[in-house]
C-alpha positions as CSV (number, residue, x, y, z in Angstrom):
1,X,0.0,0.0,0.0
2,X,1.2,3.5,-0.7
3,X,2.2,5.3,2.5
4,X,1.5,2.1,4.5
5,X,4.0,3.1,7.2
6,X,2.0,6.2,8.0
7,X,-1.4,4.6,7.8
8,X,-0.8,1.4,9.8
9,X,-1.0,1.3,13.6
10,X,2.0,-1.0,13.7
11,X,5.4,-0.9,12.1
12,X,6.4,-3.7,9.8
13,X,8.6,-5.5,12.3
14,X,5.9,-5.6,14.9
15,X,3.4,-6.8,12.3
16,X,5.6,-9.6,11.3
17,X,6.3,-10.5,14.9
18,X,2.6,-10.8,15.7
19,X,1.9,-12.7,12.5
20,X,4.6,-15.2,13.5
21,X,3.1,-15.6,16.9
22,X,-0.3,-16.2,15.4
23,X,1.2,-18.9,13.1
24,X,2.9,-20.5,16.1
25,X,-0.4,-20.7,18.0
26,X,-2.0,-22.3,15.0
27,X,0.9,-24.8,14.9
28,X,2.1,-23.6,11.5
29,X,5.7,-23.5,12.8
30,X,7.5,-23.3,9.4
31,X,5.5,-20.1,8.6
32,X,6.3,-18.7,12.1
33,X,10.0,-19.3,11.5
34,X,9.7,-17.6,8.1
35,X,7.9,-14.5,9.5
36,X,10.1,-14.0,12.5
37,X,13.2,-14.2,10.3
38,X,11.6,-11.6,8.0
39,X,11.1,-9.4,11.1
40,X,14.8,-9.8,12.0
41,X,16.0,-8.7,8.6
42,X,14.0,-5.5,8.9
43,X,15.5,-4.6,12.3
44,X,18.8,-2.9,13.2
45,X,20.1,-5.2,15.8
46,X,22.9,-2.9,16.9
47,X,20.5,0.1,17.4
48,X,17.8,-2.0,19.1
49,X,19.4,-5.1,20.8
50,X,16.6,-5.7,23.2
51,X,14.0,-6.0,20.5
52,X,16.3,-8.1,18.5
53,X,16.8,-10.4,21.5
54,X,13.1,-10.9,21.9
55,X,12.8,-11.9,18.2
56,X,15.7,-14.3,18.6
57,X,13.9,-15.8,21.6
58,X,10.8,-16.4,19.5
59,X,12.9,-17.8,16.7
60,X,14.4,-20.3,19.1
61,X,11.0,-21.4,20.3
62,X,9.7,-21.8,16.7
63,X,12.8,-23.7,15.6
64,X,12.7,-26.0,18.6
65,X,9.1,-27.2,17.7
66,X,10.2,-27.8,14.1
67,X,13.0,-30.0,15.4
68,X,15.7,-27.6,14.2
69,X,19.0,-28.0,16.1
70,X,19.8,-24.3,15.6
71,X,17.1,-23.4,18.2
72,X,19.7,-23.3,21.0
73,X,21.9,-21.0,19.1
74,X,19.0,-18.6,18.6
75,X,18.4,-18.6,22.4
76,X,22.1,-18.0,23.0
77,X,21.9,-15.0,20.7
78,X,18.8,-13.7,22.5
79,X,20.5,-13.8,25.9
80,X,23.6,-12.1,24.5
81,X,21.6,-9.3,22.8
82,X,19.4,-8.2,25.7
83,X,21.5,-6.3,28.3
84,X,21.7,-7.9,31.8
85,X,21.5,-4.4,33.4
86,X,19.2,-2.8,34.1
87,X,16.9,-5.7,34.9
88,X,14.1,-5.6,32.4
89,X,11.0,-7.5,31.2
90,X,12.9,-8.2,27.9
91,X,15.8,-9.8,29.8
92,X,13.3,-11.8,31.9
93,X,11.6,-13.1,28.8
94,X,14.6,-14.3,27.0
95,X,16.0,-16.0,30.1
96,X,12.7,-17.7,30.8
97,X,12.5,-19.0,27.2
98,X,16.1,-20.2,27.5
99,X,15.4,-21.9,30.8
100,X,12.4,-23.7,29.2
101,X,14.4,-25.2,26.3
102,X,17.2,-26.2,28.6
103,X,14.7,-28.1,30.6
104,X,13.3,-29.8,27.5
105,X,16.8,-30.9,26.7
106,X,17.1,-32.4,30.3
107,X,19.8,-29.8,31.3
108,X,17.9,-29.2,34.6
109,X,20.7,-27.7,36.7
110,X,21.4,-25.1,34.1
111,X,17.6,-24.5,33.6
112,X,17.1,-23.8,37.3
113,X,20.0,-21.3,37.4
114,X,18.7,-19.4,34.3
115,X,15.1,-19.5,35.5
116,X,16.0,-18.1,38.9
117,X,17.8,-15.2,37.1
118,X,14.7,-14.7,34.9
119,X,12.5,-14.6,38.0
120,X,14.6,-11.9,39.7
121,X,14.7,-9.8,36.5
122,X,10.9,-10.1,36.0
123,X,10.1,-9.1,39.6
124,X,12.5,-6.2,39.6
125,X,11.0,-5.0,36.3
126,X,7.5,-5.5,37.6
127,X,6.6,-7.8,34.7
128,X,3.9,-10.3,35.8
129,X,3.7,-12.0,32.4
130,X,7.5,-12.8,32.4
131,X,7.3,-13.7,36.1
132,X,4.7,-16.4,35.3
133,X,6.9,-17.9,32.5
134,X,10.0,-17.9,34.7
135,X,8.1,-19.6,37.5
136,X,6.9,-22.3,35.0
137,X,10.5,-23.1,34.0
138,X,11.8,-23.0,37.6
139,X,9.0,-25.3,38.7
140,X,9.8,-28.0,36.2
141,X,13.6,-27.7,37.0
142,X,13.0,-28.0,40.8
143,X,10.7,-31.0,40.3
144,X,13.1,-32.8,38.0
145,X,16.0,-32.1,40.4
146,X,14.1,-33.8,43.3
147,X,11.8,-31.3,44.8
148,X,8.4,-31.9,43.2
149,X,6.4,-30.3,46.0
150,X,8.2,-26.9,45.7
151,X,8.0,-27.3,41.9
152,X,4.3,-27.7,42.0
153,X,3.9,-24.5,44.1
154,X,5.7,-22.5,41.4
155,X,3.8,-24.1,38.6
156,X,0.4,-23.4,40.2
157,X,1.5,-19.7,40.6
158,X,2.6,-19.7,36.9
159,X,-0.8,-20.9,35.8
160,X,-2.6,-18.3,37.9
161,X,-0.5,-15.5,36.5
162,X,-1.0,-16.7,32.9
163,X,-4.7,-16.7,33.5
164,X,-4.6,-13.2,35.0
165,X,-2.5,-11.9,32.0
166,X,-4.6,-13.8,29.4
167,X,-1.2,-15.1,28.2
168,X,-2.1,-17.9,25.8
169,X,1.3,-19.5,25.4
170,X,2.2,-19.0,29.0
171,X,-1.0,-20.7,30.1
172,X,-0.4,-23.6,27.8
173,X,3.1,-24.0,29.0
174,X,2.1,-23.8,32.7
175,X,-0.7,-26.4,32.3
176,X,1.4,-28.8,30.2
177,X,4.2,-28.7,32.8
178,X,1.9,-28.8,35.8
179,X,0.2,-31.9,34.3
180,X,3.6,-33.5,33.8
181,X,5.0,-32.8,37.2
182,X,1.7,-33.7,39.0
183,X,1.7,-37.0,37.1
184,X,5.4,-37.7,38.1
185,X,4.5,-36.9,41.7
186,X,1.8,-39.6,41.7
187,X,-1.1,-37.1,41.7
188,X,-2.9,-38.4,38.7
189,X,-6.3,-37.0,39.5
190,X,-4.8,-33.6,39.9
191,X,-2.9,-34.0,36.7
192,X,-6.0,-34.9,34.8
193,X,-8.0,-31.9,36.2
194,X,-5.2,-29.6,35.2
195,X,-5.0,-30.9,31.7
196,X,-8.8,-30.7,31.1
197,X,-9.1,-27.2,32.7
198,X,-6.1,-26.0,30.7
199,X,-7.6,-27.3,27.5
200,X,-10.8,-25.5,28.0
201,X,-9.1,-22.3,29.1
202,X,-6.8,-22.4,26.1
203,X,-9.7,-22.9,23.7
204,X,-11.4,-19.9,25.4
205,X,-8.4,-17.8,24.6
206,X,-8.5,-18.9,21.0
207,X,-5.6,-21.5,21.0
208,X,-6.8,-24.7,19.3
209,X,-3.2,-25.9,19.4
210,X,-2.7,-25.8,23.2
211,X,-6.3,-27.2,23.5
212,X,-5.4,-30.3,21.5
213,X,-2.0,-30.8,23.2
214,X,-3.7,-30.7,26.6
215,X,-6.5,-33.0,25.5
216,X,-3.9,-35.5,24.4
217,X,-2.1,-35.2,27.7
218,X,-5.4,-35.8,29.5
219,X,-5.9,-39.0,27.4
220,X,-2.5,-40.2,28.6
221,X,-3.4,-39.7,32.2
222,X,-6.8,-41.4,31.7
223,X,-4.9,-44.4,30.3
224,X,-2.9,-44.6,33.5
225,X,-6.0,-44.2,35.6
226,X,-7.8,-47.0,33.8
227,X,-10.3,-44.8,32.1
228,X,-9.6,-46.3,28.7
229,X,-12.9,-45.5,27.0
230,X,-12.4,-41.8,27.8
231,X,-8.8,-41.9,26.7
232,X,-9.8,-43.6,23.5
233,X,-12.4,-41.0,22.6
234,X,-10.1,-38.1,23.5
235,X,-7.0,-39.4,21.6
236,X,-9.1,-40.4,18.6
237,X,-10.6,-36.9,18.3
238,X,-7.2,-35.2,18.7
239,X,-5.5,-37.4,16.0
240,X,-8.5,-37.1,13.6
241,X,-8.2,-33.3,13.8
242,X,-4.5,-33.7,13.0
243,X,-3.6,-30.2,14.1
244,X,-0.6,-31.0,16.3
245,X,2.9,-30.5,15.1
246,X,6.4,-30.8,16.6
247,X,6.9,-32.7,19.9
248,X,3.2,-32.8,20.7
249,X,2.4,-34.7,17.5
250,X,5.0,-37.4,18.5
251,X,3.6,-37.8,22.0
252,X,0.0,-38.0,20.9
253,X,0.9,-40.9,18.6
254,X,2.9,-42.6,21.3
255,X,0.0,-42.3,23.7
256,X,-2.4,-43.7,21.2
257,X,0.0,-46.6,20.4
258,X,0.2,-47.6,24.1
259,X,-3.6,-47.7,24.4
260,X,-3.8,-49.9,21.3
261,X,-1.1,-52.2,22.5
262,X,-2.8,-52.7,25.9
263,X,-6.1,-53.4,24.1
264,X,-4.5,-55.8,21.6
265,X,-4.8,-53.8,18.4
266,X,-1.2,-54.4,17.5
267,X,-1.6,-53.4,13.8
268,X,-2.9,-50.0,14.7
269,X,-0.2,-49.6,17.3
270,X,2.5,-50.3,14.8
271,X,1.1,-47.7,12.4
272,X,1.0,-45.0,15.2
273,X,4.6,-46.0,16.2
274,X,5.8,-45.7,12.7
275,X,4.3,-42.2,12.3
276,X,5.8,-41.2,15.7
277,X,9.2,-42.6,14.6
278,X,9.1,-40.7,11.3
279,X,8.3,-37.4,13.1
280,X,10.8,-37.9,15.9
281,X,13.5,-38.8,13.4
282,X,13.5,-35.2,12.2
283,X,14.8,-34.0,15.6
284,X,18.4,-33.5,16.4
285,X,20.1,-36.0,18.6
286,X,20.0,-34.1,21.9
287,X,16.3,-33.4,21.5
288,X,15.5,-36.9,20.4
289,X,17.3,-38.4,23.4
290,X,15.7,-36.0,25.9
291,X,12.1,-36.1,24.6
292,X,11.4,-39.1,22.4
293,X,13.9,-42.0,23.1
294,X,12.2,-43.0,26.4
295,X,8.6,-43.0,25.3
296,X,9.2,-44.7,22.0
297,X,11.3,-47.4,23.7
298,X,8.5,-48.0,26.2
299,X,5.9,-48.6,23.4
300,X,8.3,-50.8,21.4
301,X,9.1,-52.9,24.4
302,X,5.4,-53.3,25.4
303,X,4.5,-54.4,21.9
304,X,7.4,-56.8,21.6
305,X,6.7,-58.4,25.0
306,X,3.0,-59.1,24.2
307,X,4.1,-60.6,20.8
308,X,6.7,-62.9,22.5
309,X,9.7,-61.1,21.1
310,X,11.5,-60.8,24.4
311,X,15.0,-60.1,23.1
312,X,13.7,-57.3,20.9
313,X,11.9,-55.9,24.0
314,X,15.1,-55.9,26.0
315,X,17.0,-54.3,23.2
316,X,14.4,-51.5,23.0
317,X,14.8,-50.9,26.7
318,X,18.6,-50.9,26.5
319,X,18.5,-48.4,23.6
320,X,16.1,-46.2,25.4
321,X,18.1,-46.1,28.6
322,X,21.3,-45.5,26.7
323,X,19.8,-42.5,25.0
324,X,18.5,-41.1,28.3
325,X,21.9,-41.7,30.0
326,X,23.5,-39.5,27.3
327,X,21.4,-36.6,28.6
328,X,21.7,-37.6,32.2
329,X,18.0,-38.6,32.6
330,X,17.9,-42.3,33.2
331,X,15.1,-41.8,35.8
332,X,13.0,-39.8,33.4
333,X,10.9,-42.7,32.1
334,X,11.0,-45.3,34.9
335,X,8.5,-47.7,33.1
336,X,11.5,-48.9,31.1
337,X,13.0,-50.8,34.0
338,X,10.2,-53.3,34.8
339,X,9.7,-53.8,31.0
340,X,13.4,-54.7,30.7
341,X,13.2,-57.0,33.7
342,X,10.1,-58.7,32.3
343,X,11.9,-59.2,29.0
344,X,14.9,-60.9,30.7
345,X,12.7,-63.1,32.9
346,X,10.7,-64.2,29.8
347,X,14.0,-64.9,28.0
348,X,15.4,-66.9,30.9
349,X,12.2,-69.0,31.2
350,X,12.1,-69.8,27.5
351,X,15.8,-70.6,27.3
352,X,15.6,-72.8,30.4
353,X,12.7,-74.7,28.9
354,X,14.8,-75.4,25.8
355,X,17.8,-76.2,28.1
356,X,19.7,-73.4,26.5
357,X,21.8,-72.7,29.6
358,X,24.1,-70.1,28.0
359,X,21.2,-68.1,26.8
360,X,19.4,-68.3,30.1
361,X,22.6,-67.2,32.0
362,X,23.0,-64.2,29.7
363,X,19.4,-63.1,30.3
364,X,20.0,-63.4,34.1
365,X,23.2,-61.3,33.9
366,X,21.3,-58.6,31.9
367,X,18.5,-58.6,34.4
368,X,20.9,-58.4,37.4
369,X,22.7,-55.3,35.8
370,X,19.4,-53.6,35.0
371,X,18.1,-54.0,38.6
372,X,21.3,-52.7,40.0
373,X,21.0,-49.6,37.8
374,X,17.5,-49.0,39.0
375,X,18.4,-49.5,42.7
376,X,21.2,-46.9,42.3
377,X,18.8,-44.4,40.7
378,X,16.1,-45.0,43.4
379,X,18.7,-44.3,46.1
380,X,19.2,-40.8,44.9
381,X,15.7,-40.1,43.6
382,X,13.6,-40.6,46.6
383,X,10.8,-38.0,45.9
384,X,9.1,-39.9,43.0
385,X,6.5,-42.5,44.1
386,X,6.5,-44.2,40.7
387,X,10.2,-44.9,40.9
388,X,9.7,-46.8,44.1
389,X,6.8,-48.6,42.6
390,X,8.7,-49.8,39.5
391,X,11.5,-50.8,41.8
392,X,9.1,-53.1,43.7
393,X,7.9,-54.6,40.4
394,X,11.4,-55.0,39.1
395,X,12.4,-56.9,42.2
396,X,9.5,-59.2,41.7
397,X,10.5,-59.8,38.1
398,X,14.0,-60.4,39.3
399,X,12.8,-63.3,41.4
400,X,11.0,-64.7,38.4
401,X,14.2,-64.2,36.4
402,X,16.0,-66.5,38.8
403,X,13.3,-69.1,38.8
404,X,11.9,-68.2,42.3
405,X,8.2,-68.0,42.9
406,X,7.7,-65.0,45.2
407,X,4.0,-64.1,45.5
408,X,4.7,-61.6,48.3
409,X,6.9,-59.5,46.0
410,X,4.1,-59.3,43.4
411,X,1.5,-58.5,46.1
412,X,3.7,-55.6,47.2
413,X,4.0,-54.4,43.7
414,X,0.2,-54.6,43.1
415,X,-0.4,-52.7,46.4
416,X,1.9,-49.9,45.2
417,X,0.3,-49.6,41.8
418,X,-3.1,-49.4,43.3
419,X,-1.9,-46.8,45.8
420,X,-0.9,-44.4,42.9
421,X,-4.1,-45.2,41.0
422,X,-2.8,-47.3,38.1
423,X,-5.1,-50.4,37.9
424,X,-3.8,-51.9,34.7
425,X,-0.2,-52.2,36.1
426,X,-1.7,-53.5,39.3
427,X,-3.6,-56.2,37.4
428,X,-0.4,-57.3,35.6
429,X,1.2,-57.7,39.1
430,X,-1.7,-59.7,40.3
431,X,-1.5,-62.0,37.3
432,X,2.2,-62.7,38.2
433,X,1.2,-63.1,41.8
434,X,-1.4,-65.8,40.9
435,X,1.2,-67.5,38.7
436,X,3.7,-67.5,41.6
437,X,1.1,-68.8,44.1
438,X,0.3,-71.7,41.8
439,X,4.0,-72.5,41.2
440,X,4.7,-72.5,45.0
441,X,1.6,-74.7,45.6
442,X,0.0,-72.2,48.0
443,X,-3.6,-72.3,49.0
444,X,-5.8,-72.3,45.8
445,X,-8.1,-69.7,47.3
446,X,-5.2,-67.2,47.3
447,X,-4.5,-67.8,43.6
448,X,-8.2,-67.7,42.8
449,X,-8.5,-64.3,44.5
450,X,-5.5,-62.8,42.8
451,X,-6.5,-64.2,39.4
452,X,-10.1,-63.1,39.7
453,X,-9.2,-59.6,40.7
454,X,-6.8,-59.2,37.8
455,X,-9.4,-60.7,35.4
456,X,-12.1,-58.3,36.5
457,X,-9.9,-55.3,35.7
458,X,-8.7,-56.7,32.4
459,X,-12.3,-57.3,31.3
460,X,-13.4,-53.8,32.4
461,X,-10.6,-52.1,30.6
462,X,-10.7,-54.2,27.5
463,X,-7.1,-55.3,28.0
464,X,-7.4,-58.3,25.6
465,X,-3.7,-59.6,25.8
466,X,-3.7,-59.5,29.6
467,X,-7.1,-61.1,29.7
468,X,-6.0,-63.9,27.4
469,X,-3.0,-64.7,29.6
470,X,-5.2,-64.7,32.8
471,X,-7.7,-67.1,31.2
472,X,-4.9,-69.4,30.0
473,X,-3.4,-69.4,33.5
474,X,-6.8,-70.2,35.0
475,X,-7.1,-73.2,32.6
476,X,-3.7,-74.5,33.5
477,X,-4.4,-74.1,37.2
478,X,-7.9,-75.5,36.9
479,X,-9.3,-72.3,38.4
480,X,-12.8,-71.3,37.5
481,X,-13.1,-67.6,36.8
482,X,-16.5,-66.0,37.5
483,X,-18.4,-65.1,34.3
484,X,-17.0,-61.7,33.4
485,X,-19.2,-58.6,33.5
486,X,-18.6,-57.3,30.0
487,X,-18.5,-53.5,29.5
488,X,-21.8,-52.3,28.2
489,X,-21.9,-52.3,24.5
490,X,-22.2,-48.9,22.8
491,X,-23.5,-48.3,19.4
492,X,-20.4,-47.5,17.3
493,X,-20.5,-44.2,15.4
494,X,-20.8,-44.9,11.7
495,X,-17.5,-43.8,10.2
496,X,-17.5,-41.2,7.5
497,X,-16.4,-42.1,4.0
498,X,-13.1,-40.4,4.7
499,X,-12.6,-42.2,8.0
500,X,-13.4,-45.5,6.4
501,X,-10.4,-44.9,4.1
502,X,-8.1,-44.1,7.0
503,X,-8.2,-40.3,6.3
504,X,-8.0,-37.8,9.2
505,X,-10.3,-34.8,9.1
506,X,-7.5,-32.6,7.9
507,X,-6.7,-35.0,5.1
508,X,-10.3,-35.1,4.1
509,X,-10.2,-31.3,3.8
510,X,-7.1,-31.5,1.7
511,X,-8.6,-34.2,-0.5
512,X,-11.7,-32.0,-1.2
513,X,-9.3,-29.2,-2.4
514,X,-7.3,-31.7,-4.5
515,X,-10.5,-32.8,-6.2
516,X,-11.3,-29.2,-6.9
517,X,-7.9,-28.9,-8.8
518,X,-6.1,-26.7,-6.2
519,X,-2.3,-26.6,-6.1
520,X,-0.4,-27.1,-2.9
521,X,0.0,-23.4,-2.5
522,X,-3.7,-22.8,-3.0
523,X,-4.5,-25.6,-0.5
524,X,-2.1,-24.0,2.0
525,X,-3.8,-20.6,1.6
526,X,-7.2,-22.1,2.0
527,X,-6.3,-24.0,5.2
528,X,-3.7,-21.6,6.6
529,X,-0.8,-24.1,6.3
530,X,2.4,-23.9,4.3
531,X,2.7,-25.4,0.8
532,X,5.2,-27.9,2.2
533,X,2.7,-29.1,4.8
534,X,0.0,-29.3,2.2
535,X,2.4,-31.5,0.1
536,X,3.0,-33.8,3.0
537,X,-0.8,-34.2,3.4
538,X,-1.2,-34.9,-0.3
539,X,1.5,-37.6,-0.2
540,X,-0.2,-39.3,2.8
541,X,-3.6,-39.2,1.0
542,X,-2.2,-40.8,-2.1
543,X,-0.6,-43.6,-0.1
544,X,-3.8,-44.3,1.9
545,X,-6.0,-44.3,-1.2
546,X,-3.4,-46.5,-3.0
547,X,-3.4,-44.2,-6.1
548,X,-0.6,-42.9,-8.2
549,X,-1.5,-39.2,-8.6
550,X,-3.8,-36.3,-7.9
551,X,-6.1,-37.2,-10.8
552,X,-6.8,-40.6,-9.5
553,X,-7.3,-39.2,-5.9
554,X,-9.8,-36.7,-7.3
555,X,-11.7,-39.5,-9.1
556,X,-11.9,-41.5,-5.8
557,X,-13.1,-38.4,-4.0
558,X,-15.8,-37.8,-6.7
559,X,-17.0,-41.4,-6.6
560,X,-17.4,-41.4,-2.8
561,X,-18.9,-37.9,-2.7
562,X,-15.9,-36.5,-0.8
563,X,-15.5,-33.6,-3.3
564,X,-18.7,-32.0,-2.2
565,X,-18.6,-29.9,1.0
């Protein structure tokens, strides 16, 4: 426009900065990177270092969620650009952002130091918004360093400040981290309430991205709490909307895969894991090790165990722990340890049955080393209830590994799982308890009670693989299980034509535009995504439809009526 600078209420740099933030909140991260870089080219960084520092801080955030390893360099530049004195809101903001990314990379001691500096700067500058963000980063760092109670106090304050300030990104960050820390502290009900309240608050502030991220986190907590139908509906809706990008997109697929594994839909689980692997594979090594190695190893090990591939399960655990050790976070995903112990126990049992003595001894050595690592971690991480619970289960698995029937160890593990509200894991422990009771020729009534309790949970949850093992054990032990009370049948929702072809809602939208003859650029403009993202959607659609090109895809869309809005 002629004379735009005099007519517009914003200068061009500010306009680009706000447009970048809008793209970020819509999860169009490549566009956010493009816009903030354009803003930086229009700014004299020598004349206005504080403003340049803020833009570099935003660039670091956007790069991190696109899995770009240069994110940390952008944060470094931000901290160097904004003067340390006088203390300012700008200084607090770049430090709080830097502390957050350090925490995501499991560099917790550094994160705490930077977050504390950010908090001092924010309070001296009187900037409540930056104070909230600094408290969020500090809360996570304190929790991960062994003080979850103090961390939770800071995180609750961070959430309250973000709500006061209507800070969309700050609220999303505070709720995500408060959910994570509450879950790690064994407060699952609190974690679920935070995630659900945060999702609604984020939607109220116009952020569909944070809404979906928190909905996915709520689904993961519901899985742990044994509310699998709710988790199923929530995760299905999030993944069908297909709006998540970056780390959140990986974790949502991992969460879905775990639920499918536990319910016995191994084919679906493999597909979700493959997608998660492909997305996570774009991350740099440090980010992959800190954020994705542990969760993906858990799902791989669970799937391999139920399919009887015990050596692959153990290898998945070993690889996951090695990656976590490289970033100093072996205790970050404690579920890995009992999975590894179960793999070695299964391996030893099968090898012994085949009289493969060397193989059995190798499995026992692996299990001994794994338990020793866990005990060492538990000695120095005494504030996390789940760590002590997985230690109890791992010790029970260790007895099984060495051919000892120890029902009391399994009882102790089940009690601990129930205490922290995780019925599925408790049911697994009771299965092994019943197995050990039968092997030790204990009173049949004890075995019947343990088996019946586990079976009731498996039926209620729809945990098909566990249920099958329990019923096989009952047959071998000549124990009669009570007729299961099946979950009430619900009328399944008729799938749309698009869903029946495996297309997500977003892919159905893209296919409609493909059928209308739109180019990738035009699709991107219509759906507020980049042409590159549109191209990725088109490639997935062609693969799912089994067609060679856009013309064939358009023909399929027309035949099924998908080209009509």
